[in-house]
C-alpha positions in Angstrom: -14.2 -47.4 -121.0 -11.7 -44.6 -120.2 -11.4 -41.7 -120.6 -14.8 -40.3 -119.9 -15.2 -36.6 -120.6 -18.0 -34.5 -119.2 -18.2 -30.9 -120.5 -20.6 -28.1 -119.5 -19.8 -24.6 -120.8 -16.2 -24.0 -119.7 -16.2 -26.7 -117.0 -14.6 -30.0 -117.9 -14.4 -33.3 -115.9 -12.2 -36.0 -117.2 -12.5 -39.4 -115.6 -9.5 -41.7 -116.0 -8.8 -45.1 -114.6 -5.8 -47.4 -114.0 -4.7 -50.5 -112.2 -1.5 -49.0 -110.8 -0.2 -45.6 -109.6 2.6 -45.5 -112.2 0.2 -46.1 -115.0 -2.2 -43.5 -113.7 0.4 -40.9 -113.6 1.3 -41.6 -117.2 -2.3 -41.7 -118.3 -3.0 -38.3 -116.6 0.1 -36.8 -118.2 -0.8 -38.0 -121.6 -4.4 -36.9 -121.3 -3.5 -33.4 -120.1 -1.0 -33.1 -123.1 -3.8 -34.1 -125.5 -6.2 -31.6 -123.9 -3.6 -28.8 -124.2 -3.0 -29.8 -127.8 -6.8 -29.7 -128.6 -7.2 -26.3 -126.7 -4.3 -24.7 -128.6 -5.8 -25.8 -131.9 -8.7 -23.5 -131.1 -6.5 -20.8 -129.6 -7.4 -21.6 -125.9 -5.3 -22.6 -122.9 -5.6 -24.9 -120.0 -5.8 -23.0 -116.8 -3.5 -25.1 -114.6 -4.2 -22.9 -111.5 -7.9 -24.1 -111.7 -7.1 -27.7 -112.3 -8.0 -30.1 -109.5 -7.6 -33.8 -109.1 -9.8 -36.1 -107.0 -8.3 -39.5 -106.6 -10.8 -42.3 -106.0 -9.5 -45.6 -104.8 -10.8 -48.7 -103.1 -7.6 -49.0 -101.1 -8.1 -48.8 -97.3 -6.9 -45.5 -95.8 -4.0 -47.2 -93.9 -2.6 -48.6 -97.2 -3.0 -45.3 -99.0 -1.0 -43.5 -96.2 1.9 -46.1 -96.4 2.1 -46.3 -100.2 4.0 -44.0 -102.4 2.1 -40.7 -103.1 0.9 -40.3 -106.6 2.3 -37.2 -108.3 0.4 -35.5 -111.0 2.2 -32.9 -113.1 0.9 -30.4 -115.7 3.4 -28.2 -117.4 6.0 -29.2 -114.8 3.7 -28.0 -112.0 2.7 -30.5 -109.4 -1.2 -30.7 -109.0 -2.0 -32.1 -105.6 -4.8 -34.6 -105.2 -7.7 -33.2 -103.1 -10.1 -34.8 -100.6 -13.1 -33.1 -102.3 -13.8 -30.9 -105.4 -16.8 -28.9 -106.5 -18.1 -29.6 -110.0 -21.2 -27.8 -111.3 -22.3 -27.0 -107.7 -21.9 -30.6 -106.5 -19.2 -31.4 -103.9 -17.6 -34.7 -104.8 -15.5 -36.4 -102.1 -12.9 -39.0 -102.4 -15.2 -41.8 -101.2 -18.3 -40.6 -103.1 -20.4 -40.4 -99.9 -21.7 -36.9 -100.8 -21.6 -36.1 -97.1 -19.7 -32.9 -97.7 -22.3 -31.8 -100.2 -25.2 -32.6 -97.9 -23.5 -30.7 -95.1 -23.0 -27.7 -97.5 -26.6 -27.7 -98.5 -27.7 -28.0 -94.9 -25.6 -25.0 -93.8 -26.9 -23.0 -96.7 -30.5 -23.8 -95.8 -29.9 -22.9 -92.1 -28.5 -19.5 -93.1 -31.6 -18.8 -95.2 -34.2 -20.2 -92.9 -34.5 -17.1 -90.7 -35.3 -15.1 -93.8 -38.5 -17.2 -94.3 -39.7 -16.8 -90.7 -41.6 -13.4 -91.5 -43.6 -15.3 -94.1 -44.9 -17.9 -91.7 
């Protein structure tokens, strides 16, 4: 089932899964090494500064806060996990509620609504 890779132009989303934090760190490390190898074969590089990680878990928040933080490294740089990321214009949050995306679209509409009032 894993990994799942979604590619559109120069945006890539890699979905990985694991049953433990230690295994996930290893899986992410191995996957990024494979991606770097594939990219170097076609004279491209992974832009680590644009790399984002969204950690989805079914652990309750209180357990996530007390457990050991998961550390992701690419080229010896620590990549922090984020609460939300934007992929192809969609804001994905760590609970997949899409609330941040709906809020973003609502604010965008509210900014543009006054421009439509002369047409009404």
